[in-house]
C-alpha positions as CSV (number, residue, x, y, z in Angstrom):
1,M,-11.8,-20.5,92.1
2,L,-13.5,-17.2,92.9
3,S,-12.8,-14.0,90.9
4,N,-14.6,-10.8,90.3
5,T,-12.5,-10.0,87.3
6,A,-12.5,-13.3,85.1
7,V,-14.5,-14.2,82.1
8,P,-16.4,-17.1,82.2
9,K,-14.8,-20.0,80.3
10,Y,-17.8,-21.1,78.1
11,Y,-19.1,-17.7,77.5
12,G,-15.7,-16.4,76.5
13,R,-15.6,-19.0,73.9
14,F,-19.1,-18.3,72.6
15,R,-18.5,-14.6,72.6
16,D,-15.3,-14.9,70.4
17,A,-17.3,-17.1,68.2
18,V,-20.0,-14.5,67.9
19,I,-17.6,-11.6,67.3
20,S,-15.8,-13.6,64.7
21,G,-19.1,-14.3,62.5
22,K,-18.6,-17.8,63.1
23,I,-22.1,-17.8,65.1
24,P,-24.8,-15.6,64.2
25,V,-27.2,-14.9,67.1
26,C,-30.5,-12.8,67.2
27,R,-31.1,-9.6,68.8
28,E,-32.3,-10.8,72.1
29,V,-29.3,-13.2,72.6
30,S,-27.2,-10.1,71.8
31,M,-28.8,-8.0,74.7
32,E,-28.3,-11.1,77.1
33,M,-24.5,-11.3,76.1
34,N,-24.4,-7.4,77.2
35,R,-26.1,-8.2,80.6
36,I,-23.0,-10.9,81.0
37,D,-20.5,-8.6,80.2
38,S,-22.0,-6.1,82.8
39,L,-21.8,-9.0,85.3
40,I,-18.1,-9.2,84.2
41,A,-17.6,-5.7,84.8
42,N,-19.3,-5.5,88.3
43,P,-16.7,-5.9,91.0
44,G,-19.5,-7.4,93.5
45,I,-20.2,-10.4,91.5
46,Y,-18.0,-13.1,91.2
47,Y,-17.2,-16.2,89.0
48,D,-16.5,-19.7,90.1
49,D,-14.9,-21.6,87.8
50,E,-14.8,-25.2,89.9
51,A,-18.6,-25.0,90.5
52,V,-19.2,-25.2,86.8
53,E,-16.6,-27.7,86.0
54,G,-18.1,-29.6,89.2
55,W,-21.4,-30.0,87.2
56,I,-19.8,-30.4,84.0
57,E,-17.7,-33.6,85.3
58,Y,-21.0,-35.1,87.2
59,C,-23.1,-35.0,83.9
60,E,-20.3,-36.5,81.9
61,K,-19.2,-39.1,84.5
62,E,-22.4,-40.2,86.1
63,L,-25.2,-39.5,83.7
64,T,-26.6,-41.6,81.0
65,L,-29.0,-40.8,78.1
66,T,-32.3,-42.3,77.7
67,D,-30.7,-44.7,74.9
68,G,-28.2,-45.7,77.2
69,S,-25.1,-43.9,75.9
70,D,-22.9,-41.7,77.7
71,V,-23.4,-38.0,78.2
72,H,-21.0,-35.5,76.3
73,L,-22.2,-32.3,77.3
74,L,-23.2,-29.9,74.4
75,D,-21.3,-26.4,74.1
76,S,-24.9,-24.5,74.5
77,F,-25.2,-26.7,77.8
78,K,-22.2,-25.6,79.3
79,L,-23.1,-22.1,78.5
80,W,-26.4,-22.2,80.3
81,G,-25.2,-24.2,83.0
82,E,-22.3,-21.7,83.6
83,E,-24.6,-19.0,84.3
84,I,-26.5,-21.1,87.0
85,F,-23.4,-22.6,88.8
86,G,-20.8,-20.1,87.9
87,W,-22.1,-16.5,89.2
88,F,-22.2,-15.7,92.9
89,Y,-22.4,-12.9,95.2
90,F,-21.8,-12.3,99.1
91,E,-24.8,-11.4,101.7
92,E,-24.1,-9.7,104.9
93,R,-26.3,-11.5,107.5
94,S,-26.5,-11.3,111.0
95,I,-27.2,-14.6,113.0
96,F,-28.4,-14.9,116.5
97,V,-25.6,-17.0,118.7
98,P,-27.0,-18.6,122.0
99,D,-24.5,-18.0,124.9
100,R,-23.3,-21.2,126.4
101,D,-24.8,-20.8,129.6
102,G,-28.2,-20.5,127.7
103,R,-29.3,-17.4,129.3
104,G,-28.8,-15.0,126.5
105,G,-27.1,-14.6,123.3
106,H,-25.5,-12.2,120.8
107,Y,-25.6,-11.5,116.8
108,V,-23.0,-12.5,114.8
109,K,-22.3,-11.0,111.3
110,H,-21.9,-13.6,108.5
111,R,-20.8,-13.3,105.0
112,L,-23.0,-15.8,103.0
113,K,-22.1,-16.9,99.4
114,K,-25.3,-17.1,97.3
115,R,-25.8,-18.3,93.7
116,L,-26.6,-15.0,91.5
117,I,-29.2,-16.9,89.5
118,N,-32.8,-17.9,90.6
119,K,-34.5,-18.0,87.6
120,M,-33.6,-19.0,83.9
121,Y,-36.0,-18.7,81.1
122,L,-34.9,-20.7,78.0
123,I,-36.7,-20.1,74.4
124,V,-35.2,-22.1,72.1
125,G,-36.4,-24.0,68.7
126,R,-38.1,-27.3,68.8
127,G,-35.2,-30.1,69.0
128,A,-32.7,-28.2,71.0
129,A,-32.8,-31.1,73.8
130,K,-34.0,-28.6,76.1
131,T,-36.1,-31.1,78.3
132,M,-32.5,-33.1,78.7
133,F,-30.9,-29.8,80.0
134,S,-33.6,-29.5,82.7
135,S,-32.9,-33.3,83.7
136,F,-29.3,-32.9,84.3
137,I,-30.1,-29.5,86.2
138,Q,-32.5,-31.9,88.3
139,S,-30.3,-34.8,88.8
140,Y,-27.2,-32.6,89.8
141,F,-29.3,-31.0,92.8
142,L,-30.9,-34.3,93.7
143,N,-27.5,-36.0,94.1
144,I,-24.9,-33.4,94.9
145,D,-26.5,-30.4,96.7
146,T,-27.3,-32.0,100.3
147,S,-29.3,-28.9,100.9
148,T,-31.8,-29.9,98.5
149,T,-35.1,-31.1,99.7
150,Q,-38.2,-30.7,97.5
151,Q,-37.9,-30.6,93.4
152,I,-40.7,-30.6,91.0
153,T,-41.2,-30.8,87.4
154,T,-44.4,-29.8,85.6
155,A,-45.1,-29.8,82.0
156,P,-48.4,-29.4,79.9
157,T,-48.9,-33.2,80.2
158,R,-47.7,-35.7,82.4
159,K,-45.8,-37.6,79.5
160,Q,-43.7,-34.4,78.7
161,A,-42.9,-34.0,82.4
162,E,-41.7,-37.6,82.3
163,E,-39.2,-36.6,80.1
164,V,-37.2,-34.9,82.4
165,L,-37.1,-38.3,84.8
166,A,-36.4,-40.7,82.3
167,P,-32.4,-39.9,82.0
168,I,-32.3,-40.1,85.6
169,R,-34.0,-43.4,85.9
170,T,-31.6,-44.8,83.3
171,S,-28.5,-43.5,85.0
172,I,-29.7,-45.2,88.2
173,Q,-30.3,-48.6,86.2
174,R,-26.9,-48.3,84.4
175,A,-25.0,-46.8,87.3
176,R,-21.7,-46.3,85.2
177,G,-20.1,-43.8,87.5
178,P,-18.7,-44.1,91.0
179,L,-21.5,-41.8,92.6
180,F,-24.4,-43.8,91.3
181,K,-22.8,-47.0,91.7
182,F,-22.6,-46.3,95.3
183,L,-26.2,-44.6,95.4
184,T,-27.7,-47.7,93.8
185,E,-25.7,-50.6,95.8
186,G,-27.9,-52.6,98.4
187,S,-31.3,-53.4,98.9
188,I,-34.3,-50.9,99.2
189,N,-35.9,-53.4,101.5
190,N,-32.9,-53.3,103.8
191,T,-34.0,-51.0,106.4
192,T,-32.2,-52.3,109.4
193,G,-28.6,-52.8,108.3
194,P,-25.9,-50.0,107.7
195,K,-26.6,-47.2,105.2
196,A,-24.0,-48.5,103.1
197,D,-25.9,-51.5,102.4
198,R,-29.3,-50.0,101.5
199,V,-30.0,-48.2,98.3
200,K,-29.6,-44.7,98.4
201,L,-31.1,-43.3,95.3
202,C,-34.3,-45.0,93.5
203,S,-37.7,-44.7,91.5
204,T,-40.5,-44.7,93.9
205,K,-44.2,-43.9,93.5
206,K,-43.7,-40.6,94.8
207,G,-40.9,-39.7,91.9
208,I,-37.2,-40.4,92.2
209,E,-35.9,-40.1,95.9
210,N,-32.7,-39.6,97.4
211,F,-32.8,-41.2,101.0
212,L,-29.2,-39.9,101.6
213,T,-29.8,-36.1,101.0
214,G,-33.7,-36.5,101.8
215,S,-34.4,-35.0,98.5
216,L,-37.7,-35.9,96.3
217,L,-38.0,-35.1,92.7
218,E,-41.7,-35.5,91.7
219,I,-43.9,-34.7,88.7
220,R,-46.5,-31.9,89.3
221,P,-49.6,-31.2,87.2
222,R,-49.6,-27.7,85.6
223,K,-52.3,-26.2,87.6
224,I,-52.1,-23.2,89.7
225,D,-53.7,-24.8,92.7
226,K,-51.2,-27.7,92.6
227,L,-48.3,-25.4,92.5
228,Q,-49.0,-22.6,94.8
229,G,-47.7,-22.4,98.1
230,M,-44.8,-25.5,97.7
231,R,-41.6,-24.6,99.1
232,C,-39.6,-26.1,96.5
233,K,-35.8,-25.6,96.0
234,I,-35.6,-26.4,92.5
235,A,-38.4,-26.4,89.6
236,T,-38.2,-27.1,86.1
237,I,-40.9,-25.9,84.0
238,D,-41.3,-27.2,80.4
239,E,-43.2,-25.7,77.5
240,W,-44.5,-22.8,79.4
241,L,-45.5,-20.9,76.4
242,S,-47.2,-23.9,74.8
243,G,-51.4,-24.2,75.1
244,D,-53.7,-21.7,76.3
245,V,-52.4,-20.8,79.6
246,R,-54.0,-17.8,81.2
247,E,-52.0,-18.1,84.5
248,D,-48.7,-17.4,85.5
249,V,-47.4,-20.8,86.5
250,V,-43.7,-19.5,87.0
251,G,-45.2,-17.0,89.2
252,A,-47.2,-19.6,91.3
253,I,-44.0,-21.8,91.7
254,E,-42.1,-18.8,92.8
255,Q,-44.5,-17.7,95.6
256,G,-43.5,-20.6,97.9
257,A,-39.7,-21.2,96.2
258,S,-38.8,-17.5,97.1
259,K,-39.1,-18.7,100.9
260,V,-36.3,-21.1,100.3
261,D,-32.5,-19.9,100.0
262,N,-31.0,-20.3,96.7
263,Y,-34.1,-21.5,95.1
264,L,-33.9,-22.2,91.4
265,I,-36.6,-22.0,88.6
266,I,-35.9,-23.1,85.0
267,A,-38.6,-22.2,82.4
268,T,-38.0,-23.8,79.1
269,S,-40.2,-23.8,76.2
270,S,-40.4,-23.4,72.2
271,E,-42.2,-20.3,70.8
272,G,-46.1,-20.4,71.7
273,T,-49.1,-19.9,69.3
274,V,-51.2,-18.5,72.0
275,R,-52.0,-14.7,72.2
276,N,-52.7,-12.8,75.4
277,G,-51.8,-15.8,77.6
278,S,-49.6,-15.2,80.9
279,G,-46.6,-16.0,78.2
280,D,-46.9,-12.7,76.4
281,T,-46.9,-10.8,79.6
282,I,-43.7,-12.5,80.8
283,K,-42.3,-12.0,77.4
284,M,-42.9,-8.1,77.7
285,E,-41.2,-8.4,81.2
286,L,-37.9,-10.4,79.7
287,M,-37.7,-7.9,76.9
288,S,-37.6,-5.1,79.7
289,I,-34.8,-6.6,81.6
290,L,-33.0,-7.2,78.2
291,K,-33.2,-3.7,77.2
292,G,-32.0,-2.6,80.7
293,E,-35.2,-1.1,81.5
294,Y,-35.8,-2.9,84.5
295,I,-32.5,-4.2,86.0
296,N,-32.6,-7.8,87.7
297,P,-29.4,-9.5,87.7
298,H,-30.8,-12.9,89.3
299,V,-32.6,-13.6,85.9
300,S,-31.0,-15.5,83.1
301,I,-32.7,-14.8,79.7
302,W,-31.6,-17.2,76.5
303,W,-34.1,-16.5,73.8
304,Y,-33.2,-17.8,70.6
305,K,-35.2,-16.8,67.5
306,L,-34.6,-15.6,63.7
307,D,-35.0,-11.7,63.8
308,S,-37.2,-11.9,60.8
309,I,-39.6,-14.4,58.6
310,N,-37.2,-13.4,55.7
311,E,-34.5,-15.7,57.5
312,V,-36.4,-18.7,57.3
313,S,-34.9,-19.1,53.5
314,Q,-31.3,-18.6,54.8
315,P,-30.5,-21.7,56.2
316,E,-27.1,-20.5,57.8
317,M,-29.3,-18.4,59.9
318,W,-31.2,-21.1,61.5
319,V,-28.7,-21.5,64.3
320,K,-29.9,-18.5,65.7
321,A,-33.3,-20.1,66.4
322,N,-31.7,-23.5,67.7
323,P,-28.0,-23.6,69.0
324,N,-28.1,-27.2,68.7
325,L,-29.0,-27.3,65.2
326,G,-26.9,-30.3,63.7
327,K,-26.4,-31.8,66.7
328,T,-29.8,-32.6,68.5
329,V,-31.8,-32.2,65.4
330,S,-30.6,-31.9,61.7
331,Y,-30.7,-29.3,59.1
332,E,-32.7,-32.0,56.9
333,T,-35.6,-31.9,59.5
334,Y,-35.7,-28.2,59.5
335,Q,-35.8,-28.2,55.6
336,L,-38.4,-30.7,55.5
337,D,-40.6,-28.5,57.7
338,V,-40.0,-25.2,55.7
339,E,-41.3,-27.4,52.6
340,R,-44.4,-28.5,54.5
341,A,-45.1,-24.9,55.8
342,E,-45.1,-24.0,52.0
343,K,-47.1,-26.5,50.8
344,A,-49.8,-27.3,53.9
345,P,-50.8,-23.8,55.3
346,A,-52.4,-25.1,58.1
347,T,-49.0,-26.1,59.4
348,R,-47.2,-22.7,58.8
349,N,-47.8,-20.8,62.3
350,D,-46.7,-23.9,64.3
351,I,-43.5,-24.5,62.4
352,L,-42.6,-20.9,62.2
353,A,-43.3,-20.6,66.0
354,K,-42.0,-23.8,67.5
355,R,-39.0,-24.2,64.9
356,F,-37.7,-20.7,64.4
357,G,-38.8,-18.9,67.4
358,L,-41.2,-16.2,65.2
359,P,-44.3,-15.5,67.6
360,M,-47.2,-16.8,65.3
361,E,-50.7,-17.9,66.5
362,G,-52.6,-20.9,65.8
363,Y,-55.4,-18.4,64.0
364,T,-54.8,-15.7,61.4
365,Y,-54.6,-13.0,63.9
366,Y,-54.6,-9.5,62.1
367,F,-51.9,-7.7,64.0
368,T,-48.5,-9.2,64.5
369,Y,-47.2,-9.6,68.2
370,E,-44.9,-6.9,67.5
371,E,-47.6,-4.5,66.3
372,T,-49.6,-4.8,69.3
373,L,-46.7,-3.8,71.7
374,P,-47.4,-0.4,73.6
375,T,-45.4,2.7,72.1
376,K,-43.7,5.4,74.1
377,Q,-46.4,7.4,76.2
378,R,-47.7,10.0,74.3
379,D,-50.1,13.0,75.3
380,Y,-52.9,13.8,72.9
381,W,-54.9,16.4,75.2
382,G,-56.6,19.2,73.3
383,L,-56.2,17.8,69.9
384,P,-58.7,17.2,67.3
385,C,-59.7,13.7,67.1
386,A,-62.2,11.1,65.7
387,M,-64.2,9.0,68.3
388,G,-65.4,5.6,67.7
389,A,-68.0,3.7,69.7
390,D,-68.9,-0.1,70.1
391,L,-71.4,-0.4,72.5
392,S,-72.4,-2.8,74.9
393,Q,-74.9,-3.0,78.1
394,G,-73.8,-6.9,78.7
395,D,-70.4,-8.5,79.6
396,D,-68.5,-7.1,76.4
397,F,-66.6,-4.0,76.8
398,C,-68.5,-0.9,76.4
399,A,-65.9,0.8,73.9
400,F,-64.6,3.9,72.8
401,T,-61.8,4.6,70.8
402,F,-60.3,8.1,70.2
403,L,-58.1,8.7,67.1
404,S,-56.1,11.9,66.8
405,P,-54.2,12.6,63.3
406,L,-50.5,13.5,63.9
407,P,-48.0,15.2,61.6
408,G,-46.4,12.7,58.8
409,G,-49.5,10.6,58.3
410,A,-49.4,9.1,61.9
411,F,-52.4,8.7,64.3
412,G,-52.4,8.6,68.2
413,V,-55.1,6.4,70.1
414,R,-56.5,6.5,73.3
415,A,-59.0,4.1,74.7
416,R,-62.0,4.2,77.5
417,S,-64.1,1.3,78.1
418,Y,-66.9,0.6,80.6
419,L,-67.6,-2.8,82.2
420,T,-70.2,-3.6,85.2
421,S,-68.8,-4.8,88.4
422,K,-71.2,-8.0,88.2
423,T,-69.2,-8.9,85.0
424,L,-65.6,-8.2,86.7
425,D,-66.5,-10.2,90.0
426,S,-67.8,-13.2,87.7
427,L,-64.4,-13.2,85.9
428,P,-61.8,-16.0,86.4
429,G,-58.7,-14.9,88.6
430,A,-56.2,-14.6,86.0
431,M,-58.5,-12.5,83.6
432,R,-59.6,-10.1,86.5
433,L,-56.1,-9.5,87.0
434,K,-55.7,-8.5,83.6
435,Y,-59.0,-6.0,83.8
436,N,-57.7,-4.9,87.0
437,E,-54.4,-3.6,85.1
438,F,-56.6,-1.8,82.7
439,R,-58.7,0.0,85.5
440,Q,-55.0,1.0,87.0
441,E,-53.9,2.6,83.5
442,G,-57.7,4.4,83.4
443,S,-58.5,2.8,80.3
444,L,-61.4,0.7,82.0
445,I,-64.2,2.1,84.2
446,V,-66.1,-0.4,86.2
447,L,-69.5,0.8,87.1
448,D,-71.8,-0.7,89.8
449,G,-75.0,-3.2,88.8
450,A,-75.3,-6.2,86.5
451,T,-76.0,-4.2,83.2
452,L,-74.6,-0.8,82.0
453,D,-76.8,2.2,82.1
454,L,-75.9,4.2,79.0
455,D,-76.7,7.3,80.6
456,N,-74.3,7.0,83.2
457,V,-71.8,5.8,80.5
458,Y,-72.5,9.0,78.4
459,D,-71.8,11.5,81.7
460,D,-68.7,9.8,82.6
461,L,-67.1,10.1,79.0
462,D,-68.4,13.3,78.4
463,K,-66.4,14.4,81.9
464,H,-63.7,12.5,80.6
465,I,-63.4,14.2,76.9
466,Q,-64.0,17.9,78.7
467,E,-61.0,16.9,81.3
468,R,-58.9,15.8,78.5
469,Q,-60.0,18.7,76.1
470,Y,-60.4,16.2,73.1
471,D,-61.6,17.9,70.3
472,V,-63.9,15.7,69.0
473,R,-65.0,16.3,65.0
474,A,-66.3,13.1,64.0
475,F,-68.2,10.3,65.6
476,G,-68.2,6.7,64.1
477,F,-70.6,3.9,65.7
478,D,-71.8,0.6,65.5
479,P,-75.5,0.8,65.1
480,Y,-76.5,-2.1,67.5
481,G,-78.1,-0.9,70.5
482,A,-76.5,2.8,69.7
483,K,-79.8,4.6,69.1
484,P,-80.3,6.5,72.5
485,F,-76.7,7.2,73.1
486,V,-76.5,8.5,69.4
487,E,-79.3,10.7,70.0
488,R,-78.2,12.2,72.8
489,W,-74.9,13.2,71.4
490,Q,-76.6,14.6,68.8
491,R,-79.0,17.0,70.8
492,E,-75.7,17.9,72.8
493,N,-73.2,18.1,70.3
494,G,-74.9,18.9,66.8
495,P,-75.3,16.5,64.0
496,Y,-72.2,16.9,62.4
497,G,-69.5,14.3,61.6
498,I,-71.7,11.6,63.0
499,E,-71.3,8.4,61.1
500,K,-73.2,4.8,61.3
501,V,-70.7,2.1,60.4
502,I,-72.4,-0.9,59.4
503,Q,-70.7,-4.3,60.2
504,G,-69.7,-6.7,57.6
505,A,-67.0,-7.9,55.3
506,K,-67.9,-5.2,52.2
507,T,-67.8,-2.4,54.5
508,E,-65.0,-3.4,57.1
509,S,-62.5,-4.8,54.4
510,I,-61.0,-1.0,53.1
511,P,-60.6,0.5,56.6
512,L,-59.2,-2.5,58.1
513,G,-56.7,-2.8,55.5
514,N,-55.7,0.9,56.0
515,I,-55.2,0.5,59.8
516,K,-53.1,-2.4,59.2
517,H,-50.9,-0.5,57.0
518,L,-50.5,2.1,59.7
519,T,-49.3,-0.6,62.1
520,E,-46.9,-2.2,59.9
521,S,-45.5,1.2,59.0
522,G,-45.2,2.0,62.9
523,L,-47.6,5.0,62.3
524,L,-50.3,4.0,64.9
525,Y,-49.2,5.1,68.3
526,H,-50.8,3.4,71.2
527,D,-49.8,3.0,75.0
528,E,-52.5,1.4,76.9
529,S,-52.7,-2.2,77.9
530,I,-56.2,-2.7,76.9
531,M,-55.2,-1.9,73.3
532,T,-52.5,-4.4,73.1
533,F,-55.0,-6.8,74.7
534,T,-57.8,-6.1,72.1
535,M,-55.4,-6.0,69.3
536,G,-54.1,-9.5,70.1
537,N,-57.4,-10.8,70.0
538,S,-58.4,-9.5,66.7
539,I,-58.6,-12.2,63.7
540,V,-60.0,-11.8,60.2
541,L,-62.3,-13.5,58.6
542,V,-62.0,-13.4,54.5
543,D,-64.9,-14.0,52.3
544,T,-64.7,-15.6,48.7
545,N,-64.2,-12.2,47.4
546,G,-61.2,-11.4,49.6
547,N,-63.3,-8.9,51.9
548,K,-62.1,-9.1,55.7
549,K,-64.4,-8.9,58.7
550,L,-62.9,-8.1,62.3
551,Y,-63.7,-11.2,64.5
552,K,-62.8,-12.9,67.8
553,I,-61.9,-16.7,68.5
554,R,-63.8,-17.2,71.8
555,H,-66.0,-14.9,73.7
556,D,-63.3,-13.8,76.5
557,A,-61.1,-12.7,73.5
558,K,-62.1,-9.0,73.5
559,I,-61.6,-7.1,70.5
560,D,-64.1,-4.1,71.4
561,N,-61.7,-1.3,71.3
562,V,-60.2,-2.4,67.9
563,A,-63.8,-2.2,66.6
564,A,-64.2,1.3,68.0
565,L,-61.0,2.2,66.4
566,L,-62.4,0.8,63.0
567,D,-65.2,3.1,63.7
568,A,-63.4,5.9,64.3
569,Y,-61.4,5.7,61.5
570,V,-64.4,5.5,59.0
571,A,-65.6,8.7,60.5
572,Y,-62.4,10.5,60.4
573,E,-61.9,9.3,56.4
574,N,-65.5,10.7,55.7
575,N,-64.9,13.9,57.5
576,K,-61.5,14.8,56.4
577,D,-62.5,18.4,55.8
578,A,-63.3,18.9,59.5
579,F,-59.5,18.0,60.5
580,E,-58.0,20.5,58.0
């Protein structure tokens, strides 16, 4: 029954348990609950309990687990499924109706009932049976929703994608419910007799087909060119945060799916261990939605994680990262992983990310994910500052970073980098989009040619400094390839405050440590995507004496503006009297 005032049944039970303290939740889940409470209060949004119960009944009466046992839906599945099947809104649409004589027609207004949620993001700890949830969703639309046609599932590997199809194949073989018995009766070879005597649902070379509804569920490789343009109605994406994914798979699928009424995309994953991929971009968007900075009622976000690494030592908090702990995966398994992380440091990042939802990386990244996120936009025009330079004439950024001391021991950071048009044009599509984002915010300037002319760079930078009224009182630079630029700077600005910053663990370790202290303390303010990008790429190498050196894991993982930040900090420290 439709209601624009009712509290959803399974969400209501969950909310009561959270309020009473029986179920601890992380900040992100709490924010999603606030969004659901807003839907309940919205008179234009309706809840349909019968639609939810219909999906639950289908799963529990018809489906089978891969081991052949009956299905009893988990509370978490009911909670997630309720958002998909329970929420609706109405849309007024004019439809052209031809006249009976065929000579004309007229428009008639129709009030269409539409499912509210068309995209669900589910980030949850390993062992939560999220792939099983995707399978149950796919099965329902394959066999119940007669409007469904094309359905796809994708994952990093074909084996992982097959896990979505496996329970459906088991249900076909077992056919324990009346619907599956009807759909699997007869023979696939019988094409001439009554439909009732033919197989209506079966596995084929294409995937799983329902010949009665005309629906096909197939596996697609997780490659952009294999997913773009598909007009699929239902899509499930498994482990979208795993692997070194530089392109937005969810966005590629949505391009085609958005042309279909009532499409649904479900993206499930445990936390990833790769920085600066499309996943980070999507997570920033999801956080904006959760915070209410960006209103999108058509997106459901269930983001389970620990609130801090300190909660790893508190088993009572682990359910924050995996609501099915003790049901689909044991506490003992989690405890063994915690012990393994302590004894085998090489496994630590993977365990903290995959089990507990903490955004760790497969390498020792210097800045945490939270430290790389942009702060509130600030204006440092006219302030005294130190400038750092990491010069390049090739395909690296020719990077400059301005460091402005602020009251309370804080610092403001602004960036300005240069790149050739030839280098930009040679980039892969996803990276070119990222670089264009930097251009739009004004932190990356693209100059014509195959190599950078440092005189042109100097002219543009000098103009930029004057426009911003930066009072540059110190200038630190990496000496490699910098001589002509530095000599011109000295001629035009005087010899004071110029510092050569030799690269190496002995010289970098202390300033790197000081910069890290600033980011940990929330005293380094940066609001540009290029700083988020380069900070997110920065790792450190530690020598036998414990000294740290800035490093990157691959060529396209640019760190140039962080290197320039290091140079600026050294110049500031060596010329503090100029800032008094």
